[in-house]
N, C-alpha and C positions, 0 to 999 in steps of 0.2 A: 735828324730824328723829327723835330717838330712838324715837318712836313710829310714824314712817311705814313703810310697807310696801313693798317692791320686789319685783317679779316678773319672771322671764324664763319664756318659753315658746314652744312650737312653735305655730303656727297656720296654717290654711289659711282662705281667704276663699270665699264663693259669691256669685254675683249680684251685686245693689246692696246698699249699707247707707243707711239714713237718716240724715240730717244730724244730728249729735250733737257734743257735748264733752266732755272728761273734767276731773276736780280733778288730774290728774297729767299729766306729760309721758308721751310715748309715741314709742319708737323701733322702726320697722318696717324690719327687715332682709332683703335678698332670700337665697333657697336655689334655689327652682324655681318659674317662671313668673312673672307679672307683675300687679301691683295698679296700678290707677289711682285716683288720690286727686286730691281737691279740698279743698285746707286754706284756710280764709279766701278762699274764691272763686278760690284760685290752684292752677291744675292742674298735675299732675306724675305720675310713676309710680315705684314699686319694682320694678327689673328687675334683672337682672345688673349688677352693678358701681354700683347706685344705690340710695340709702336714703332713709327718710324721717324727719326729726324734728319731731312734732307737739307744740308747746308746749301747756302746761296752758291751758284755757279756748278754744282755738281750734276753731271749727266746722270740722266736716270730715266728707265720706262718700266712699264708695269704690265701686268698680266691678271684678268680678275674672271672668276668662273661662279655661276650660280648667284644668288641674291646677296647684296652686300651693302653696306651702310657704316658710314665713318665721320668721324668729326675731322676736319682739316682746316688747318690754321696757318694762313700766310704771316709771316713775320717779318717786318722790313729789318735788314742788316743792321741798320743804326739802332734799332732798337734792343737787338740782343746779338751782337757780333760772337759773343762766345759760344753760341750754339754750335758753330761749325768745328769746335773741339769737343762736344759730346759724341758719344757712340753714335752709330748710324741707327743701328738696331737695339732697341732697349726692352727689357723685361718690366712690365708695370706691376708695382705692389697693390695692395689692398687701397691704400689712400689714395693713389693715381688713377686706379679704376674707378673709384668712387667719385672723383672729380670729373673724370670723362662722363660718367653718367649724369653728373650735374650739369655739365656744358651741354650735354645732349636735351636736357630737359629745358632750360634756358632758351636755345635755340628754338625748340619746337613750341616755346610760349611766345616767340617774336622778339627775343633780345637782340636786336638788330642795331640798337644805338652804338654809334662809335665810340662813346665814353664808356659805355657798359663793356663793349667787347674789348676795349685796350684794358681795363681792370682785369677781366677774365683771364686774358691773354698773358698779363704780366703776373698773375698769380701761377698761371700753368708753367711759365718760364723759370719762376723761382722754384717750384716744385722740381722740376726736370735738373736745375743745377744743384739742387741740394741731394737729389738722388744720385746723379751721375757724373758730378763735377770734380772728380779726382783729379783730373787732368789740369784742373783750373787753378793749381797752387801757384801763389804769386811770387815772385823776387821778393826778398825781406825789404829792400828799400820801397819797392811799389806798395808792399802791404801796409808799411808804416804810412805811407802818405794816404791810403784809401781808408785805412782805420780812423787816422785823423779826421777825413772828411766826414765819415760814418758818425763819429762823436761830437763834431762840433759844426755841422752844417747849418746849425741855426746862429751862427756868428759869421763875421765877416771872414772870408779865408780868399788868400791870393794864391798865384801859382807859384810866386817866389817864395812864400811862407812855406808852402809844402816843399818845394825844391829843398829849402834849407834843413827842413825836419828830415827829408829823405838821404841828404848828403849827396845830392845829385844836381847837376846845373839843371835849369829850366828846360833846355833842349832835351836832355837825357830823359829828365821826367816825363816830359810830353811823349816821347817816343816809346819808353817802356810801359808807361801806363796804358798808352791806346794799345799796343800790341798785347799785353796782357789780360787787360780789363775790357778792352775793346773800344773805350771811348777816351779821350782826353780827359784830363782832371777837371777842368771847368764844365765839361759837359755832364760828367759823372755827377758833379755835385749839384747841377741844375735839375738833373733827372730825379735825383734823391730829394730835392727839396719839393718838386712839384709833386710826387707820388706821396710824400708825407702830408702836403696841403690837401691833396684828393682826398686822403684818408681823415684827416680833420674837418674837412667839409661836410663829408658823409655822416661823421658823429653828430653834428650840428649843434654843439654845446659852445662853441666859441665864435665870436664875431669875426667877420673876415680880417679885419684889423690886426685881430690878435693872432689870427693864422699866418697872417703876413710876418708879424714879429716872430713867431714862432719858428718859421723856416729861413729866417735871416734877410727878411726884407723890412727896412725902415720906413720904405715909402709905400703906401697902399697902391698907388696908380702904377709903379714900377711892377710890383707883385701882380696886379691884375693884368697889366699887358703882357707880361711873361706867361701867366696862367694860360691867358687867350691864345697865345702863339702856340702853346704846347698842346693844348686838349682842344682848340677850336672854339671854345665859349669861354665866357666870363666866369669867375668864382661866382659870382650871385646867380647865375644861370643854374650852375649846379647845386647851390644852395636850395634855390627853388624848388629842384628836381627831388632833392633829399627828403625836403618836407610834405 
C-alpha cells in the first residue's frame, strides 16, 4: 500500500470505449451529462445522483453522448480492497453529492498534491463504505480483533495478542482478517496509525513527538521513517504545510 498511487481527476468521455480492465479500483462520480457503462456484462449508467464503483480486474466498457464531465478516482487495490464488495452502481444521497461537488471545486482550484488527494480519497472511500457497506459485516472473531486495534492502536499490539483475543491461530487470523477487512492485521494497524497521525498533524496543536506517542510509537525516528514511507514525505514536511 505504501507504494501504491491514487489519483483523482476531472474527466470527459467521448463515443465508445473498448472493453478493458484495470489493476486498480475506479470510482466514477457525476458532474454533467451521462455515461453508460457495462461492468462484467452488467449495464448501468453514471448520471445525476448515480455513481459507479468499478472493482479492480472487472471488464468494462462505456458509451457517452453529448457533453459530460465526471470526477474519476483511481484507487489502488491495497488502499481499499473492500471496494470490490460494494455495489457496482450506487445512488448518491445529498451528503455524497455535496462531497462530489467539493471534490470538483478542489480539483478546479488545482488540488493536485498527492497528500491532499490521498486524504480526499480516503474520506470518499469511508463515505461509500458507510452508505453501501452492508455486505462488509465481519466474522465475530475478526470483528473482535479489529475493534481491539481500533480502541488500542496507541499501544503496543502484536499479532499473537490479537490471535489470542480472537480465539484463533495467528495463521487463521491473518487469513480471515485479510479476506474480510482486505489487509492483514498489522497492515490495518499501520494504516490506522498513519491516518490518525495525519489528522493530528493537520490540527497543529501537538508536537511531532507527542503525535508519535499518541499513535503508538515510542521512537520519534521510527515514527518519522514509517510516516515518510507511507505518505512520501516526513511529518515535519506536512507540519510546515499545515502552518
